[in-house]
Structure formats: structure tokens, C-alpha cells
N, C-alpha and C positions, 0 to 999 in steps of 0.2 A: 307697460307697452312703450315702444319708441315710435313716435308719430311725427311725420313731416306734413306741415300744412302749407300748401301752395296757394297763394292769393295774388291779386294784381298789385295792389299797393298796401303797405303796412308801415306805420299805423295810418288808418283812414277813418276820419271822424264820422263818415256817413255809413260805416259798416260795423256798428256796435255788435251786431249779431255774431260776427266772426270772432271779435274780441271775447265775447261772453263764452263762446264755445271753447276757445283756447284756454282761458283762465279756468273754466270748469274742468278741463282735462288735467291741467297742472294741479289743481286742488285735489284731484283724485289720485295724485302720485305718478302720473304718466310723464314721460320725457317728451317735450315738444320742441321742434325746430320749425322756424317760419322762413319761407323763401318767397321773395317779392321783388318788385321793381321799386326804386326810390321815387318818392313823390315830394319834391321840395316845396310845392305850393302850400301845403298844409302842415309842414313839419313842425310849425310852432304851435299847433293846436292838437293836443293829444289827450285822450281820456286818462283819468287818474290811475286806472288799473294798469296802464302801460308801465308806469313807474312802480306801482305796488308789487307787481309780479316780475319786475326787471325784464320786460319783454324785449327791450332794445338789444339786450345781450343775446337774445335767441334768434334774431333776424339775420339772415344771410341774403345779401342783395345780388341780383343778377348783374352782369356787366352792362355798362351803359353804352349803347351803340351811337356813334356820331351820325348825324344826318347827312353830312357831306360824304360823297362816295369815296373821294380821294383819302380823306382822313379815316374813313371806315377801313379801307384797305391797310393803311399804315398802322392803325391801332391793332387790327386783327393780326398782322404779322408780328407786332410786338408781343401780343398775348401768346402766340404760338411759341415764340422764343423764350418768353418768361416762364410759361407754365408747361411747356412741352415735356419736360422731364418728369412731371408729377403723374401724368396719366396719358401717355402718348396714344394709346389705343382709343381712349374715349375722345381725345381731341381729333384724331383722324376720322372717327365715325361722325363727329359733329360737323365735319366738312362735306359730308355726303349730301349734296344739294338735291339729289333725287329723292332723299328720304323726307325732306322738309315739305310740308304742305305748301301749295301755291300761294296762300295768303301770308306765309311767313316771309320776312325780309331775308335776302341772302345773308348768310353768316350768322343769323340770329341764334341758331342752335349752339354755335360756339360761345356766344355771350351768355346764353342760358346755363351752359355747363360750368362756367367759371366758379361759382361758389361750391361746387361739388368736388373739384379737383384736389387731390392730395389728402382726402379724408375718406373715412369709411362711411359712405352715405347709404347705409343699410338700415331699413326701417321695417317695423311690423306693418305699418299702415302709411300709405301716401294718400292724404286727403286733399283733393283739389276743389276749391270753391270757384264756381262758374265753369262752364264747359270749355271756355278758351284756355283756362289753366289746366284743365284735364288733358287737352291736346298737348300742352307743354309737358305735363307730367308723363304722359304715355311715351313721348319721344325721348325724354331724358332716361326713362327706364329702358327703352329699346337700345340706346347706345351704351347702357351700362353705367351711366352717371349716378343713378339712384336705383335702389332695389326695395321692393315691398309690395303689398297688396294695394291695388289702386281703387280708390273710391272717389267718385265725382259727384258734387252737389250742384244741381242746376237751379237757377234762381228766377230767371225771367228774360232779361236782355239776351242771354246766351242761347235761348231757344226761339227767340222772336226775330229780332233784327239781324243777328249774326248769320243764321242760315239763309236769310234772304239775300245777304251780301255775298256769301261764299258757296251757296248751293245746299240743297236739302240733304246731300250725302256727306256734309262736312264732318259729322260725328260718326260715320259708319264704322271706321276702324276702332274708334274709342269705345263704342258700345260693345264691340267684340272683345277688346283687350282688357277693359276695366272689369274688376271683379263684382262691383256693385255700384249703382247710381241712386242718389236720393233726390227728392223734390220737395218743395215747400207747400204746394197746394195741388188740388185736383186739376186745376187748369194747366199748371206746369207739367203735371204727369201726362195729361193728354197730348201736349205738345211733344214731349220727349218720346212717347210711344209712336206718335205719328212720324217722327224723324227716324224711327227704326230701332229704338231700344227694346230689347226683349223684356216682357213684363216680369219674367222670373228674376231679372236683375234690378228691379225697381222697388223702392220703398219710399213712402211718404214720411218725411220727418220735418215738421214745421220749424221755422226759425223761432227761437225762444228769447226770453228776456229774464233778467234777474229780478224776480218779483219783489225781493226784499228791499230793492233800491227805490221802489215806487210805492208811495204812500197814498192810500185812498183818502181823498179829501171831499167833504161835502161842498158842493158848489152853490153859492148864493150871490145875489146881487145887492150890494149895499146902496142906500139912497145916494144919488148923485154920482155913483161909480160908473165908469165907462165899461161897456161890454167888451171883454178882451178875447179876441179870436186869434188862434195861432195855427200855423202850418210849419212843419219841419220837413224839408225836402231839398234835394239838389235842384238848381234852377235849370232844368232841362225840359224839353217838350212834353215827355210822357207824364210829368207831374201835374200838368194842366193848370198851372198857377194862374195863367191868364184868365181862365174861366172863373176861378174863385175871386180874383180881383174885380172882374166885371160884375159878378154877383154882388159883391160888397158895394160897388158903385150904385147898383139899383137899391139896395137895402138902406144905404146911408141917407137917401132922400127922405125916408120916413124916420130913421133912427140915426141921427147924426152923431150920437155919442158912442161911436164904435172905434176901436183900435184893432187893426189887423196886423199882426207881427209874423214875418216870414223868416225862419231860421234856415240858413243854407246859402250856398253860392254855386256858381256854375256859368256856362257860356251864355245863358240868356239874361244875365243880370242887366246889361245895358238896355235890352229891349223891354224888360219888365220895368225898369226905372222910367223909361220913356212912356210906357203905358200908364203908370201911376201919375205922371205929370199931365198926360193927355186927358185923363179922367178927373183931374183936379182932386186927387186923393192924397196929396202929400201930407196932410194933417192926420190922415186916417190909416194909411198903409206904411209900414216900416220894414225895411230890409235889414236884417240883423247880421248877415254873414254866417260863417261857420261858428258853431258853438260846441264846447266840450260836453260830455255827458252830464257833468255836474251843473253846467249852465243850462242845459236843456231841462233838467229836473226842476230847476227853479222856474223856468219859463212855463212848463206844464202846471206847476203849483199855482202860479199867478193867473192862469187863464180861466176862461169860462166855457169855451167851445173850441173843438179841434176840427180842422177842415183839411181834407186831402182829395183834390178833384182830378184824379188820375185819368189819362186818356191814352189811346193808341197813337203813337207818334207817326209822322209821315213815312219814316224808314221802317216801320213795323215794330219798333221798340215798345214794350209794354211792361207794366208793373208786374212784379212777381207776387209777393205776399203783402207788402206794405206794412212792415214791422212797426212803423211809427204809430199806426192805428192801434196796435196792441199796447204800445207804451202809453199812449194817451188814455186808453180805457183802463189801464192798470192804475192810473192816477185819478180815476173817477171822472174823466171828462166825457161829456156827450160828444159823439163824433158825427161828422157829415162827410160822406165820401161818394164814390161812383160805382155803378154796376160794371165793374171792370175786372176781367180776368180772375185772379185769385182773391181779390178783396172780399167778395161775399163769404168766403170761408172764415174770415176773421172778424166780422161785424154782425151783430144780431139786429137786422133791419127792423126798425120800429120799437126796439127794446133798449139797445145800447146806443142807438143813433139812427141815422137815415142814409139810404143809398139811392142815388138818382142816376139817370142815364148820363153817359159821357157827353161833355160839351154842352149840356143843357143849362145855360145860364139862368133861365127863368126858374127851373126846378131847384137849382142851388139856392137862388134868392128866396124862393118860397119856403124851403125848409129852414134856411138860416133865419128868416123873419119869424117863423114859428118858434124856433128855439129862443130868439130874443124876446118874443112876446110871452113866453111861458117858462120863465126861470124856475118855476116850481117843479118842472119835470127833470131838471138837470141832475138832481141827487139820485132819483130812481134809475135814470139811465146810467149814471156813473156806477152805481152798485151792480147793475146788471152786467156792465162791461167788465168790471173788476172780477166778478165771479167767473165769467166766461174765460177771461185770460188766465186766471189761476188754474182752471181746469185743463186748458188746451195748450198753453204757451209757457208754462213754468220751465225755465232753462235747466233747473236741477233735474227735473223729471226727464226732460228731453235729452240732457247729457248722459243720464243713466241709460236711456235707450241707445244713444250713440255708441257708448262703450260696449253694450251688448252686441250691437251690429258689428263693431270692430272684431270682437271675440269670435263671433260666428263666422265672419269672413276669414279670419286667421285659421280657425279650426277646420272649416269645410272648404276653404278656397273660394267658395261662392255659395249662394243658396242652392239647394238641391235642384237638379234638373226636374222639370215637370211641375214645380211649385211656383206659381206666379205670386205677384205682390199681394194678392188677396188671401193667400194661404200661409203667409209668414207666421211664425209662432206667436201665440197670444202675447199681448202687451205692446207689440209694435203698432204704430199708427198705420192704418190701412188706407189704400188709395181712395176708396169710396167714402171715407169720412169727410 
């Protein structure tokens, strides 16, 4: 099959799940092209698979829009003069301002169309990750820039904060035009249905990971060794890092031999640095910045406990699946997280870790203290988590399901009328799972 993957940024170190899906398709002999915006901020940090599979040669970048309105007009005229001969009809269609949604910048469709001009952009499948890229994919297909069956994967932010900003009907046309939509958790499924997606166009397909890269390790605490706690997350409000730090501040009073390492970066870095200073935790809490997949594997290997204290952000943004929880469990780490949206789908509360209410610093501190006081439970929790991840989140198994979904969409155009997501053929993950 010939497959187009539409994402926001690529490569993006925080979205290993998309990388694993792409490499899985390539390993199965499928032809994959990637369409994305450039992200210069993290271009120096890429996963090893990007080089292994020569993915940089498969990326086609959208045109970069100047922020200045005068420069935008000048550059747009230049693009029309430069590329007009390649696909004049597509370019004219891209200038139809009435076709672009109100949340699109003027002329944005022109810049989105640039990588498709002068080439045969015909695919069996157009797979868009996140609803926002689904909107772009649908528009590009409407103007003839790209052709193929449209599949959109919704993750979390795209069904939480984005509709709050742009209206509950923001995906109305996309749900109609797309052949199929997938979701990572039951929570996301409920959100998508509430926004108007027909259930017969919806399938649950969790985000997976390459189990072979994660080695189960028995966790133990050596005499005199610091308890190493880790979080892997973007420094944004919905990750709730503030609450994990405040919980550590409580616990460190009784157990000063704690090192809390946070891998990731984002707009809240300065605020988090100030909080660390305010709570006098500079010796205990370390911000590591962006890390590659190989670096993260080593971080997981050296740790004792994993924490992800996700919350609902003020703008409505929420966690989708929280793949890092599955990564940590695959390595045999006991996990501590929150009763937040799709997270309960991926953690065995009381067996592979603990789940506590959002923003409950005392509950986080209580469970963290329990794990520190009882290192003998780490290994049992680690094995339980590993077994659960192997059963439900193995990327090889999930990629096989994905290919089956692609073939079904190609063969039938879409799932049969009158069959909802609960009656998809055996083997597919069901919404109620």
C-alpha cells in the first residue's frame, strides 16, 4: 500500500508512538510519505529510528507562512508565480477563502498545498494523526492536492481543548468526509461520539510501543542508594508536574534521599524551575530537557518509580492515553498516576501501580511514600505492568490491526452501514475494552 501520514511536526521526540507506527508500516513493505510542519526547536534531538529508516528522506514539509502580513502577501505572490505552472487548478482552489475554516489563517491552504504540487499525490490511505491534521487532510483532498481514503486518529487535545476554542461542530464535516476514525481510549471515544462522529466510523486502536526495546528489570534498592523517581512529559499544564513536585516536597521531609528527574521541555519550564527553587528542592528535583528514545530507555532502566500526575488544564486540554505509562510498565517500573481520562485504561490500579484523584497532592505523597517504604513490592508491580503492556500495547500486534483496518477501508470504502464500532470483525480492539 501507498500511505500518506499527516502529522503536526516530524520528527518530534515527544511522539514516539507515531514513529513506531511509521516504521512498522515500512517494515511490512508499505510505501510511506510523511507531511508535516518544520520544528526547528528540537531538530537536533531525534530518535535513532529516524536515521535507521532514512525517514528524513520521506518527509515533505508544508510551506512556512511569515507572521508579518505584508511579507505574507509578498511570499504568497512569489509562490503563485513560482509554482503556478505545476498545478494551476489546485492553486486556484487553495485561494478559496470561503472553503477554509474560520480558525485557519488566510492563505494557509496555499502553503499546505506546496509539497503536493507537481507530483502524483495519490495514495491508498491518508492517515492523519490528531483531528487538526484531519481537517487539513480533508481540505487538501477537497482541492485535489492529495487523493486517498481518509483515516483520522484522535488522541486527546484535539477533542478536548480544540473544540472548546473553535466550537463543538468543528469536526462536523470531517466526520462526514472521513472514511474511518480511530481513538486510543474509551474516554477519547466518548468525546469523539459526543462531538458528532457516527459510531459505525469509529474503532478503538490504542497507541502501542515496540516491546522488544523495553527490557523488564527487577527493581531493588541497594544500601545507601537514592530512590530515583522519574517523569517523562512535556512541561505543559495538563501533565500536572507541579503536583508531583509538591508531593515530592512533602515526602522528602521524611525521606531526604530522593532524586526526582523530569525528562521533557515546554512553555512551563521557567515556572517549574521557580517552583523547585521556592520549595528548596534544587538538590532533589532535576529538569533534564528533551531526551531521545535511547536516552529515555536508560533513564527508565536506572529508575525505581515512575510518576505521571496528569490533570485537566484550564483550557480544557486533557491527557489522551499517556503512552509513557506503558513504556515505564514495559520496563518493570511501578507507576503512580491520576484518575484522569484515558489513563485508567492503561494501568492496573493496585497491581502495576496506583491511581489517585487529579491535583490531590496529599494522595500523591501518600502513595509515593508507600512505594518508598515498600521496595519489596516494586518487582511484583513491575511484572504485572509488563504482562499487561505485552497483552494490550504491543506495537507489532497493533500495527497488524492497523494494516487490516487500512485494507478493509480500501476494500469497502468504509465499514458497512448499520455496523457500529462494537460489531467490527473479530480481532479489532473494541470501544468497550
